C-alpha positions, 0 to 999 in steps of 0.5 A, spaced: 475 365 581 477 370 575 483 374 575 482 382 575 484 385 568 490 388 569 491 395 565 496 395 560 501 400 561 504 401 554 497 404 552 497 409 557 502 414 553 498 413 547 492 415 551 495 421 554 498 424 547 491 423 544 487 427 550 493 432 549 492 433 542 484 433 542 485 439 548 490 442 543 485 442 537 479 445 541 483 450 544 486 452 537 479 452 534 476 457 540 482 462 539 481 462 532 473 463 533 475 468 538 480 472 534 475 472 528 469 475 533 474 481 536 478 482 530 474 482 523 477 481 517 479 487 512 473 486 507 470 491 503 464 492 508 469 493 514 472 499 510 465 502 511 467 507 517 473 509 514 470 510 507 465 515 510 472 519 512 474 519 505 476 526 502 476 527 495 476 534 494 477 539 488 483 541 492 488 539 497 488 544 503 494 544 508 488 541 513 488 535 508 495 534 507 498 535 513 493 534 519 490 528 516 496 525 514 503 522 517 509 523 513 513 517 512 519 520 508 522 524 503 527 523 497 530 527 492 531 524 485 537 527 481 541 525 475 548 526 475 548 534 477 541 535 475 535 535 480 529 532 477 524 532 483 523 531 490 518 526 493 514 525 499 510 519 502 504 519 507 499 515 510 493 517 514 495 512 520 502 512 519 503 505 517 507 503 511 503 503 504 498 498 503 499 495 510 491 494 510 485 494 505 482 501 508 489 505 508 489 512 505 495 514 502 498 521 499 504 521 494 507 527 492 512 529 487 515 536 486 518 537 480 525 541 479 525 541 472 520 541 466 518 535 463 513 533 458 507 529 459 510 524 453 516 523 458 512 522 464 508 516 460 514 513 457 518 513 464 512 510 467 512 505 462 520 504 463 519 503 470 514 498 470 518 494 465 524 494 470 519 491 475 518 486 470 511 487 470 507 484 464 504 489 459 497 486 461 498 489 468 499 496 466 496 497 459 489 499 461 492 505 465 496 508 460 490 511 456 487 514 463 494 517 465 494 520 458 487 523 459 489 526 466 496 528 466 499 534 463 506 537 461 509 539 467 513 545 469 519 547 474 515 548 480 509 544 479 507 539 484 503 532 482 499 529 488 496 522 488 491 521 493 488 514 494 484 509 498 482 502 496 480 502 489 480 510 488 486 514 486 485 521 485 490 526 481 492 533 483 496 538 479 499 544 484 493 540 489 488 542 484 483 536 482 485 533 475 482 526 474 481 520 478 482 512 476 477 507 479 482 501 480 483 496 486 490 495 483 493 501 480 495 505 486 500 499 488 502 498 481 504 505 480 507 507 487 511 500 486 515 504 481 518 507 488 517 503 493 517 496 490 523 492 493 526 491 486 525 499 484 531 502 480 532 507 486 533 503 492 536 509 496 530 513 494 525 507 496 529 507 503 528 515 504 521 514 502 519 509 507 523 512 513 529 507 512 524 503 516 524 497 511 
C-alpha cells in the first residue's frame, strides 16, 4: 500500500506570498484603471470646456479682473528708498500658478515711476540670465515683446492674462498684443515666482506666503 503524499510545509509560505502579490497587482491595475476613467488626464482635449470660458477681451474690466479671478497675493518692489512698482497675482481657480494645464492666470504690475521699453527688455533679459536660462529658451520672445511693450509712465498698469498657450498683454487694461506659446507665461512669470528668483521675499508675498 502506497503511503499518502505529505504536503511540503516549506512551500506554503511561498504560495501565500505569490497569491498575495498576484492579488496586489490585480487590485493596483483595477485602481489605476478606475482613476483613469474617473479623473481624465490634463490634455489639450480636457481643456476644451475651460477654453470655451476663456476671455480674450479688448479691455480688462472689473468683472474680469475681480469677479473671475481670485487674488493670491500682492507685493511692492523697491530699490533703496525708491518704490518701482506694485504687483499682483491671481488665478481663476484660486490655485497656485501652473498647477494644471487649463489654468487661467492674471499678473499685473502697477508702475510707480517711469521706465522705458528698453529698460523693461533689458531688465527682463537680466532676470532670465539670473535664473540661468539658456538664451535659446527666451531669445524668440524678445522681438515679440519689443513689438508689444511700450514706454511706461508713472501710474501705468501692465497686465498679463494667460491660459495654456495664449498670453495677452494689456497696458492700462487695454489690449496691446499677445504671444502664442506654451512656455512663455511660465518663463516670464518665473522672474517673480521661480524658487531662484532674485527677490524671494516678493515671491512669498505674490504666492500668499503659501509655498
